[in-house]
N, C-alpha and C positions, 0 to 999 in steps of 0.2 A: 542581490546577496550574492555571493563568490562561497562555493565550496577544492579546494584545492585548485582555483587557478579559473576552475571552470563557474559560466557566469550561466547564478540561476532567473528566469524575468522575473520572476517575483518568489514573496516569501507561504503561499500554501501551493502544497504539497499528497498527493497520492501516498496514501497512507500499501505497501505491500499487503494484500490477502493474497491468499495460496485462493486458486477458480477463479478469481477475480477478475485481479488484477492483469490480464492476459491484456494483448499487442495492444485489438478495437478500444479497448478500456482506457487502457492508458492511455490510444489518440484523442477519440472521447471528454476526457478528465480535457485535456491539458487544451484540445481547440474553444472550452468553457471556462478559460482562464486557469488553470491549473500550473504551476511557474516550471514543478515539475514529478515526475512520477516513476518511481521501484516493480521492478519486477515479480514477478509471483519468486518466491522460494526455490532453489534451486540446491539440490542436494549434493555434496561435493563429495561423489562419488564416479569414476572414467567410467565404469561399467553400466549406469543408467547415461548417459549422453546421451546415445543412441536414439532412445526409447521415445516414443510420438511422444508423448504425455510432453519430457525432455523437452523432446525439438521446438513444441508450440513454446512453454516456457524459454525459450532463449531464441526468439521467434523476435527482433527489434525495424523490418522492414517499414517503411513508411516517420517511423516515430519520432518527432522531433531533438534535438539531441534541446540538454546533455543526457548519453542515456547512461539508466543504471541498475544491474546482476547485481541482485541482490542473492546470495551465497549463502550459505548450512551445513555447519559440520562439527566434530567433533575430535578431526586427526592435525596437526597446523599443517602435516604435510601435505594431504590431499583439503584442506582449502583452499594453503595455497596455491596448488595445483589449479580448482578453478576457477582461482581469478585471473592464472594465466590464460585460459581455454577461453574465456569470457570474455575476457583483456581482446582474445584475436578475434572474439568472433562478432568484436561489433561495440562492445560495454566502454566507456568511458569513467563511466566511476562505477567500482564497487562497496558494493553493501553486503554489512553482514551481519546475520538474522541472530540473535543474542537475546528474542523477547517472543517466541513464537508459545504460546501454554499447550496448544498442542498434544496428549500425552503421543503417543505414535514421535515426534519427532523430541520433546523430553527423553522416552526410553532410550534412544539412543544417543543419551547425552547431547542430546545440540539443544538446537532455541533456545527460550529461558532457562534449562534445566542443562546448562554453563556456567549460570548464574554463584554456583553452590560450589565453584573450581576457580576461585583465582587465578591460580595459576594456572591455570587450563586460561583461561578466559585468557591471561596475559601472550603465553606461547602464541598464541589465538591470532589476537592481534595482531603483532610482532611480525609471522609468517607471511602471513596475508600483508600487510604493507614494504611487507621486503622483497612481496615476488610478484608485483609490477611497477612498472612508473607511469603508476593512475593516484588519479582521485583514494582512499577506503574508505570509507564510512562502518559509521554502524548504526541499527537498529537495536534496544530493549528494552529493559521495565524495569521499576524501580530497586528487584530482587529479587526469591525464588520466594523466600514466606513473609510474610508479615509477621514485623516486628522484626528482621535481617534483615533492614534495607540493605546493601552497601552499592546503591549506583556512586553516589562519595566514591565511591572507592574508585570501582569499574572505568566510572567517567575521568577522575584522572592518570589511570595506568592510559587508557583510550588516548588519553590527548600524548602522552609519553614512549606514545607510542610509532604517532606519528597517525592517525587516524583523523581524518577531513575533520569532518562532523557528526557528529553527535545525536541521535533520536530518540527521548523518553514517553515509553507509552508511559500513562501515572499512576498503573495498574503494582501489583505483583502474579509473580505466578500464579500462586496463591487464588486471588482474586478473581484470575481467568479474566472473564469482563463481567462481572456481575458486581454489585455495588456503586460507585462516583470514583470515579481518577480523582488521583490526589498528586493539586502541582505544584503541592510543597517545594520538595524534595525538587522540581526541577528545579524549582527558582534559586535551591543548596547552589545545585548544579554548574547553571550558568552564572552564579556568585562567584566561583572557584575557577574554571575553565577555561581558557579564551575560546577552546573553537566555538568556531556556533551550534548552536543548541537549538533542535526543534521537539513542539508539544504534541505531543499527541497524544487518545482519550476524550470522548465522550464533545468531538467538536460539532455539533452538529446546526450551528448556526452562522452569522454576518457575527451577532450580539454573542456567540462565545469564542466567535476567535477573537473575538477585540479583547473581551474578559480574560485572555485564559492572554495575549500578550499584554495586558497592564499587570498578569498578578505574577507573570514567570519570565517579562522581561527576553522571552525566547527569541530566537531571530526569525524563524515562521513554524504553521505550524501544520503536519501532519494531519489530513480525515480521512479516515477507512472505509465502518460501512455508514455513516448517515453520505455519504458516498453514494450506494448505492440502489438505484431507480431514481436517482436525481441529482447528477450526475454536475449541475445548472446552479447547484451552491458554491464552485472556486467562482463564481462569476455575482450570485447574489454576492458573496462572502468581499471580494472586490468590488466592489461597489458599493459598500456598504462604509469597509475601512478609508473608503477612498472620497466620501462622498458625502455618509453621514442620514445617507435614506435606504432606505426595507424596499424591495425589489418583488414588484406582486407576483405571488407564483406563479408558473406558466400556466394557460389556458392542460386543457385535456388536445387542443387543436395541432398547440405546439407542441408538446406533448409524444404525441401522437407522435409528426414529423421528425422527433429525439429519437423515437422508440423504431419507426421502422427504415428509420439507418444504420439500427445498429443494427438491425435485427441478419439487412443485410450485410454487414461487418463481418458479423461471426456467419453467413452462411457462408462468405467464400474465404475464411482462416483459417474453420474445423471441417467443410468439407457437407456433406451433404446429412448424416446419422450424426455423428458431432456438435457439428453446427445446433440443429433440433435442440439435440436436450441439455444442449449448454444453456442454451437461447434461457430456454425454461423458468432460473433461480433472476437473472432478470426478469424477464415480461412478470413476472411475481411478483417484485419490487414495484419496474413503474407501473403499478395499478393497484394498489396499495391503500386502499379507500377508498378512491373509484366507487360507485355504486353498482350492487351487484359484480362483485370485483371475485368475492368464494368461486361464485357457481361458474365465472366464464372461466375460472382460472385449475378450474377441475375437465372443465369440458377443454379446452389448453393442451392441460398433462396429457389426452390424450388422443390429440395428433401428433400421426410418428414421420413427418415429409415436414421440412421448412413448408414448397408451399402451400398447405393446407395451416400451418401453423401463422406460419403471413395476412392470412389471407385469415383468421378466426380473431387478428392480435386487430387487425385494419378493422374489423368489420365494427370490432366495440367497440376501440374506439373513436369509428366516426357516427356513434351509437347516443357517443357520448360529448361532443361537442359541442 
């Protein structure tokens, strides 16, 4: 797959997720076969760039190219400035967020709230594309409210602006993450524009990925929540699409190897205090479904050091090998 002249190794992508798709997680998913991963959302406000959280989000060290940085904002000049900043910071692709449904983002008329103002959408797209000599992509939803889906107009305007690819979550902002993703409109978008269309929403298995490909005719699929605690989903999908065979679920022994390596990456990246706390949600996702995991998680949450956390996770998984 090609985005603005850059080659994406395959048609499986990691969706940007706030607090999840950090540098260690993106590299982990790529090691399991994801062809592309987009960074966590970075707000287009230079006053925030020096903050510790922003520095972590904009860290692309040792990442497999092409590197994509997602930015969000409601002011064209600030969005353009953010795009230039991220290219200077090492990004090769700029991704604009017009899909985040979070209240704190929408209150600032950013994320999916922008879909209420198509004129502003157009100005933002033009500003970002004209600001950098690099591909700019768009992540968005079907619309802001059910019954007022405007993705066809937004997608056509994105293509006119020079957007290199568009990823569409098959829900409106009103839906948040409830109900089922609707793929019919993604199919209509694919039939109406010539730039790559990436389908997102509820893709949680190899079979579902194939179904979405067939239903939408999309150029790639983007997996978000289903990769939490199972980054090997990209390997599973790639194998199924290539061979038609379903891979066995990983054993607890295999899961242990992935988890412990991921924990060490998080500790090295964030340091003692933040590393321990950020790792907790990943541990919870990895251990879901393993016998006695609820009691284990409560004990694990009480660990205040990375060394202690690592030991209890290793011990728990060893008992289930």
